Residue frames as a rotation matrix with the C-alpha (Angstrom) as fourth column:
MET 1
-0.500 0.411 -0.762 86.42
0.281 -0.756 -0.591 70.28
-0.819 -0.510 0.263 127.79
LEU 2
-0.235 0.567 0.790 83.51
0.971 0.098 0.219 71.15
0.046 0.818 -0.573 125.56
LEU 3
-0.858 -0.009 -0.513 83.09
0.041 -0.998 -0.051 74.76
-0.512 -0.065 0.857 124.29
VAL 4
0.042 0.933 0.358 79.65
0.927 0.097 -0.363 75.98
-0.373 0.347 -0.860 123.26
CYS 5
-0.939 -0.315 -0.140 79.41
0.257 -0.911 0.321 78.92
-0.229 0.265 0.937 120.95
ALA 6
0.047 0.955 -0.291 76.37
0.338 -0.290 -0.895 81.08
-0.940 -0.056 -0.337 120.80
PRO 7
0.262 0.138 0.955 75.27
0.965 -0.048 -0.258 82.21
0.011 0.989 -0.146 117.33
ALA 8
-0.708 -0.513 -0.484 76.76
0.513 -0.846 0.146 85.56
-0.485 -0.145 0.863 116.25
TRP 9
0.351 0.908 0.230 74.07
0.887 -0.244 -0.391 88.08
-0.299 0.341 -0.891 115.57
ALA 10
-0.497 -0.555 0.667 74.98
0.789 -0.610 0.080 90.87
0.362 0.566 0.740 113.25
THR 11
0.182 0.499 -0.847 74.26
0.746 -0.631 -0.212 94.37
-0.641 -0.593 -0.487 114.80
ASP 12
-0.294 -0.407 -0.865 75.86
-0.221 -0.851 0.476 96.38
-0.930 0.332 0.160 111.96
TYR 13
0.253 0.488 0.835 74.32
0.741 0.457 -0.491 96.83
-0.622 0.743 -0.246 108.59
GLU 14
-0.595 -0.477 -0.647 75.05
-0.090 -0.761 0.643 98.65
-0.798 0.441 0.410 105.33
ALA 15
0.407 0.698 0.589 73.36
0.634 0.249 -0.733 99.51
-0.658 0.672 -0.341 102.01
GLN 16
-0.883 -0.467 -0.042 74.26
0.279 -0.594 0.755 100.99
-0.377 0.655 0.655 98.74
MET 17
0.084 0.911 -0.404 71.49
0.180 -0.412 -0.893 103.38
-0.980 0.002 -0.199 97.71
ASP 18
-0.844 -0.218 0.490 70.75
0.476 0.114 0.872 103.20
-0.245 0.969 0.008 94.00
PRO 19
-0.782 0.601 -0.166 68.10
-0.620 -0.725 0.299 105.15
0.059 0.337 0.940 91.99
ALA 20
-0.304 0.810 0.502 64.53
-0.364 0.388 -0.847 104.02
-0.880 -0.440 0.177 92.83
PRO 21
-0.433 0.278 0.858 62.56
0.765 0.616 0.187 102.18
-0.476 0.738 -0.479 90.27
PHE 22
-0.410 0.264 -0.873 61.60
-0.278 -0.948 -0.156 104.56
-0.869 0.178 0.462 87.62
ASP 23
0.312 0.590 0.745 59.41
0.751 0.327 -0.574 104.94
-0.582 0.738 -0.341 84.49
ALA 24
-0.131 -0.376 0.917 59.77
0.942 -0.335 -0.003 107.17
0.308 0.864 0.398 81.53
THR 25
0.571 0.370 0.733 58.52
0.249 -0.929 0.274 110.26
0.782 0.026 -0.622 83.36
THR 26
0.948 -0.279 0.152 60.90
-0.232 -0.279 0.932 109.98
-0.218 -0.919 -0.329 86.33
ARG 27
0.700 -0.695 0.164 64.06
0.713 0.668 -0.212 108.42
0.038 0.265 0.963 84.60
ALA 28
0.181 -0.694 0.697 65.84
0.454 -0.570 -0.685 111.67
0.872 0.441 0.212 83.99
ASP 29
0.577 0.282 0.767 65.07
-0.447 -0.677 0.585 112.88
0.684 -0.680 -0.265 87.55
ILE 30
0.849 -0.040 0.527 66.80
-0.466 0.413 0.783 110.00
-0.248 -0.910 0.332 89.27
LEU 31
0.864 -0.493 0.100 69.34
0.469 0.718 -0.514 108.43
0.182 0.491 0.852 87.06
GLY 32
0.143 -0.928 0.343 72.95
0.221 -0.308 -0.925 108.99
0.965 0.208 0.161 88.25
SER 33
0.292 0.010 0.956 72.12
-0.849 -0.458 0.264 109.63
0.440 -0.889 -0.126 91.89
ILE 34
0.113 -0.372 -0.921 73.84
0.246 0.909 -0.337 107.38
0.963 -0.188 0.195 94.43
GLY 35
0.412 0.104 0.905 74.21
-0.767 -0.497 0.407 106.93
0.492 -0.862 -0.125 98.19
GLN 36
-0.326 -0.468 -0.821 75.70
0.176 0.824 -0.539 104.81
0.929 -0.321 -0.186 100.95
VAL 37
0.300 0.412 0.860 74.28
-0.760 -0.442 0.476 104.15
0.577 -0.797 0.181 104.42
SER 38
-0.650 -0.385 -0.656 75.29
0.107 0.808 -0.580 102.23
0.753 -0.447 -0.483 107.52
ALA 39
0.293 0.796 0.529 73.19
-0.609 -0.272 0.745 101.28
0.737 -0.540 0.405 110.39
THR 40
-0.878 -0.450 -0.162 73.66
-0.134 0.558 -0.819 99.84
0.459 -0.697 -0.551 113.87
LEU 41
0.382 0.915 -0.133 70.89
-0.108 0.187 0.976 97.94
0.918 -0.358 0.170 115.81
THR 42
-0.872 -0.487 0.045 71.37
-0.085 0.061 -0.994 98.31
0.482 -0.871 -0.095 119.58
GLY 43
-0.684 0.711 0.163 68.53
-0.038 0.188 -0.981 96.69
-0.728 -0.678 -0.102 121.44
ASN 44
0.058 0.718 0.694 65.53
0.888 0.281 -0.364 97.64
-0.456 0.637 -0.621 119.31
THR 45
0.654 0.195 -0.731 66.88
-0.052 -0.953 -0.300 100.91
-0.755 0.234 -0.613 118.11
LEU 46
0.279 -0.515 0.810 68.24
0.932 0.349 -0.098 101.16
-0.232 0.783 0.577 114.62
THR 47
0.419 -0.211 -0.883 70.53
0.047 -0.966 0.253 104.13
-0.907 -0.147 -0.395 114.06
VAL 48
0.591 -0.027 0.806 71.14
0.792 0.208 -0.573 105.18
-0.153 0.978 0.144 110.47
ASN 49
0.290 -0.484 -0.826 73.93
-0.159 -0.875 0.457 107.37
-0.944 -0.001 -0.330 108.98
GLY 50
0.092 -0.335 0.938 74.79
0.890 0.450 0.074 107.91
-0.447 0.828 0.339 105.34
THR 51
-0.415 -0.388 -0.823 75.58
-0.157 -0.861 0.484 110.15
-0.896 0.330 0.296 102.45
PHE 52
0.346 0.428 0.835 74.13
0.768 0.382 -0.514 110.75
-0.539 0.819 -0.197 98.94
LYS 53
-0.423 -0.551 -0.719 75.13
-0.076 -0.769 0.634 112.69
-0.903 0.323 0.284 95.89
ASP 54
-0.982 -0.180 -0.056 74.32
-0.056 -0.004 0.998 113.52
-0.180 0.984 -0.006 92.30
MET 55
-0.258 0.965 0.044 70.75
0.795 0.237 -0.559 114.00
-0.550 -0.109 -0.828 92.73
THR 56
-0.572 -0.060 0.818 69.07
0.706 -0.544 0.453 116.32
0.418 0.837 0.354 90.17
SER 57
0.137 0.614 0.777 66.97
-0.144 -0.764 0.629 118.11
0.980 -0.198 -0.016 92.79
PRO 58
-0.550 -0.429 0.717 67.21
-0.701 -0.230 -0.675 118.67
0.455 -0.874 -0.174 96.54
ALA 59
-0.688 0.332 -0.646 66.24
0.511 0.853 -0.105 115.85
0.516 -0.402 -0.756 98.99
ILE 60
-0.209 0.716 0.666 62.95
-0.542 -0.652 0.531 116.48
0.814 -0.250 0.524 100.77
ALA 61
0.508 0.399 0.763 62.62
-0.853 0.356 0.382 113.46
-0.119 -0.845 0.522 103.06
ALA 62
-0.422 -0.574 -0.702 63.98
-0.585 0.764 -0.272 110.15
0.692 0.295 -0.658 104.01
SER 63
0.432 0.672 0.601 62.51
-0.902 0.317 0.295 107.15
0.008 -0.669 0.743 105.84
VAL 64
-0.821 -0.491 0.293 63.21
-0.532 0.843 -0.077 103.61
-0.209 -0.219 -0.953 107.04
ARG 65
0.079 0.899 -0.431 60.83
-0.996 0.087 -0.002 101.29
0.036 0.430 0.902 105.27
VAL 66
-0.632 -0.225 0.742 59.93
-0.360 0.933 -0.023 97.56
-0.687 -0.281 -0.670 105.38
GLY 67
-0.080 0.537 -0.840 58.75
-0.946 0.225 0.234 95.23
0.315 0.813 0.490 102.62
LEU 68
0.868 0.459 0.188 57.85
-0.489 0.856 0.167 91.56
-0.084 -0.237 0.968 102.57
LEU 69
0.628 -0.691 0.357 61.24
0.721 0.690 0.066 90.55
-0.292 0.215 0.932 101.09
LYS 70
-0.298 -0.814 -0.499 64.43
0.178 -0.561 0.809 92.22
-0.938 0.152 0.312 99.83
GLY 71
-0.974 -0.166 0.157 63.60
0.193 -0.231 0.954 94.16
-0.122 0.959 0.257 96.79
VAL 72
-0.139 0.972 0.189 59.83
0.837 0.014 0.548 94.45
0.530 0.234 -0.815 97.58
LEU 73
-0.684 0.030 0.729 58.66
-0.227 -0.958 -0.173 98.04
0.694 -0.284 0.662 98.42
GLY 74
-0.118 0.618 -0.777 56.79
0.908 0.385 0.168 98.53
0.403 -0.686 -0.606 101.58
ASP 75
0.728 0.621 0.291 55.58
0.379 -0.718 0.584 101.11
0.571 -0.314 -0.758 104.11
ALA 76
-0.177 -0.735 0.654 57.54
-0.264 -0.605 -0.751 103.64
0.948 -0.305 -0.087 106.09
ILE 77
0.425 0.279 -0.861 58.22
0.694 0.510 0.508 102.62
0.581 -0.813 0.023 109.66
GLY 78
0.494 -0.246 -0.834 60.06
0.671 -0.503 0.545 105.74
-0.553 -0.829 -0.083 110.67
PRO 79
0.966 -0.119 0.228 61.34
0.071 -0.727 -0.683 109.13
0.247 0.676 -0.694 109.37
LEU 80
0.159 -0.975 -0.152 64.96
0.967 0.123 0.223 110.06
-0.199 -0.182 0.963 109.03
THR 81
0.616 -0.028 -0.788 66.62
0.008 -0.999 0.042 113.50
-0.788 -0.032 -0.615 108.82
VAL 82
0.299 -0.411 0.861 67.90
0.943 0.267 -0.200 114.46
-0.148 0.872 0.467 105.43
THR 83
-0.547 -0.484 -0.683 70.04
0.242 -0.873 0.424 117.39
-0.802 0.067 0.594 104.21
ARG 84
0.581 0.806 0.114 67.66
0.372 -0.138 -0.918 119.26
-0.724 0.576 -0.380 101.85
THR 85
0.016 -0.641 -0.767 70.35
-0.743 -0.521 0.420 119.47
-0.670 0.563 -0.485 99.09
ALA 86
0.761 0.172 -0.625 71.26
-0.600 0.553 -0.578 117.48
0.246 0.816 0.524 96.06
GLN 87
0.015 -0.750 -0.661 74.35
0.183 0.652 -0.736 116.14
0.983 -0.110 0.147 97.98
GLY 88
-0.017 0.059 0.998 74.12
-0.778 -0.628 0.024 115.52
0.628 -0.776 0.056 101.58
THR 89
-0.907 -0.420 0.013 73.51
-0.321 0.672 -0.667 113.37
0.272 -0.609 -0.745 104.52
VAL 90
0.230 0.960 -0.157 70.81
-0.449 0.248 0.858 111.16
0.863 -0.127 0.489 105.98
SER 91
-0.810 -0.559 -0.180 70.59
-0.047 0.368 -0.928 110.12
0.585 -0.743 -0.325 109.64
GLY 92
0.027 0.800 0.599 68.25
-0.916 -0.219 0.335 109.24
0.399 -0.558 0.727 112.57
SER 93
-0.976 -0.178 0.124 67.12
-0.216 0.823 -0.526 106.48
-0.008 -0.540 -0.842 114.80
VAL 94
-0.141 0.937 -0.320 64.04
-0.758 0.106 0.643 104.33
0.637 0.333 0.696 114.70
GLN 95
-0.455 0.045 0.889 62.57
-0.699 0.600 -0.389 101.99
-0.551 -0.799 -0.242 117.32
LEU 96
-0.450 0.274 -0.850 61.77
-0.641 0.563 0.521 98.55
0.621 0.780 -0.078 115.76
SER 97
0.509 0.690 0.515 59.21
-0.842 0.522 0.134 95.97
-0.177 -0.501 0.847 116.86
PRO 98
-0.121 -0.490 0.863 60.27
-0.331 0.840 0.430 92.33
-0.936 -0.234 -0.264 117.07
ALA 99
0.544 0.403 0.735 58.71
0.508 0.539 -0.672 91.70
-0.668 0.739 0.089 113.72
GLN 100
0.958 -0.260 -0.120 60.62
-0.273 -0.701 -0.659 94.60
0.087 0.664 -0.743 112.15
ILE 101
0.137 -0.957 0.256 63.90
-0.848 0.020 0.530 93.28
-0.512 -0.289 -0.809 113.60
GLU 102
0.071 0.043 0.997 63.07
0.240 0.969 -0.059 89.89
-0.968 0.243 0.059 112.06
ALA 103
0.920 0.328 0.213 62.48
0.313 -0.290 -0.904 91.77
-0.235 0.899 -0.370 108.77
LEU 104
0.653 -0.745 -0.136 65.87
-0.741 -0.666 0.085 93.48
-0.154 0.045 -0.987 109.16
ASN 105
-0.168 -0.702 0.692 67.63
-0.493 0.668 0.558 90.20
-0.854 -0.247 -0.458 109.64
ARG 106
0.194 0.369 0.909 65.86
0.540 0.734 -0.413 89.00
-0.819 0.570 -0.057 106.46
GLU 107
-0.816 -0.578 -0.010 67.16
0.407 -0.587 0.700 92.04
-0.410 0.568 0.714 104.50
ALA 108
-0.168 0.843 0.511 63.64
0.934 -0.029 0.356 93.33
0.315 0.537 -0.783 104.01
VAL 109
0.592 0.290 -0.752 64.33
0.604 -0.777 0.176 96.75
-0.533 -0.559 -0.635 105.54
TYR 110
-0.097 -0.583 0.807 65.50
0.947 -0.302 -0.104 99.57
0.305 0.754 0.582 103.37
ILE 111
-0.237 -0.108 -0.965 66.28
0.403 -0.915 0.003 103.27
-0.884 -0.389 0.261 103.39
ARG 112
0.151 0.334 0.930 64.58
0.977 -0.195 -0.089 105.58
0.152 0.922 -0.355 100.92
VAL 113
-0.555 -0.335 -0.761 65.41
0.411 -0.906 0.099 109.21
-0.723 -0.258 0.641 100.00
ASP 114
0.364 0.797 0.482 62.85
0.894 -0.154 -0.421 111.33
-0.261 0.584 -0.768 98.33
SER 115
-0.786 -0.606 -0.120 63.68
0.527 -0.760 0.381 114.40
-0.322 0.236 0.917 96.26
GLU 116
-0.346 0.640 -0.686 61.67
-0.367 -0.765 -0.529 117.43
-0.864 0.068 0.500 94.85
LYS 117
-0.306 0.150 -0.940 61.65
-0.951 -0.010 0.308 115.89
0.036 0.989 0.146 91.38
ALA 118
-0.336 0.119 -0.934 61.07
-0.133 0.976 0.172 112.29
0.932 0.182 -0.312 92.76
PRO 119
-0.319 0.203 0.926 58.89
-0.897 -0.379 -0.227 112.61
0.304 -0.903 0.303 95.79
GLU 120
0.790 0.611 0.053 58.03
-0.610 0.773 0.173 108.90
0.065 -0.169 0.983 95.64
GLY 121
0.694 -0.608 0.387 61.64
0.241 0.702 0.670 107.82
-0.679 -0.371 0.634 95.92
ASN 122
0.722 -0.550 -0.420 64.86
-0.692 -0.565 -0.450 108.98
0.010 0.616 -0.788 94.51
LEU 123
-0.427 -0.857 -0.289 67.29
-0.671 0.514 -0.533 106.59
0.606 -0.034 -0.795 96.17
GLN 124
0.687 0.511 0.516 66.77
-0.725 0.441 0.529 103.33
0.043 -0.737 0.674 98.04
GLY 125
-0.262 -0.778 -0.571 68.94
-0.543 0.608 -0.579 100.58
0.798 0.159 -0.582 99.43
TRP 126
0.837 0.489 -0.244 68.08
-0.155 0.641 0.751 97.44
0.524 -0.591 0.613 101.45
LEU 127
0.276 -0.626 0.729 70.07
-0.959 -0.235 0.161 96.98
0.071 -0.743 -0.665 104.59
GLU 128
0.688 -0.174 -0.705 72.40
0.010 0.973 -0.230 93.92
0.726 0.151 0.671 104.75
ALA 129
0.904 -0.423 -0.053 74.48
0.124 0.143 0.982 92.59
-0.408 -0.895 0.182 107.61
LYS 130
0.451 -0.864 -0.223 78.14
-0.884 -0.398 -0.246 93.86
0.123 0.308 -0.943 107.34
ARG 131
0.791 -0.399 -0.464 80.51
0.275 0.909 -0.312 91.04
0.546 0.119 0.829 106.48
LYS 132
0.744 -0.584 0.324 83.17
-0.602 -0.377 0.704 90.79
-0.289 -0.719 -0.632 109.20
């Protein structure tokens, strides 16, 4: 008897959110902040839930973003809901195109949280398939 196994496609993802790239003018505004997110892909819907803390100013926005590769910054592909505090939660769902799902599987999709003092990115983390 021959058994054929289909490839296992990860549907659960996670990311550690670390301070966004900074320069001398923003370093003090983002250093020390941290966060964690998990995400689930069901069909073409990516659902994100996470927490963040130790920001020096309240969060003002969050988004799902896609770059060319892991570590390469890119454009927002959907907004997320964020607690407008220095310690809180980020959540929401975004519909992904087939190309964006492919980018997710290449670890080129990331979550970014913006704050009052760092409106161009306080925290960010690239989604990686959860290891089972």
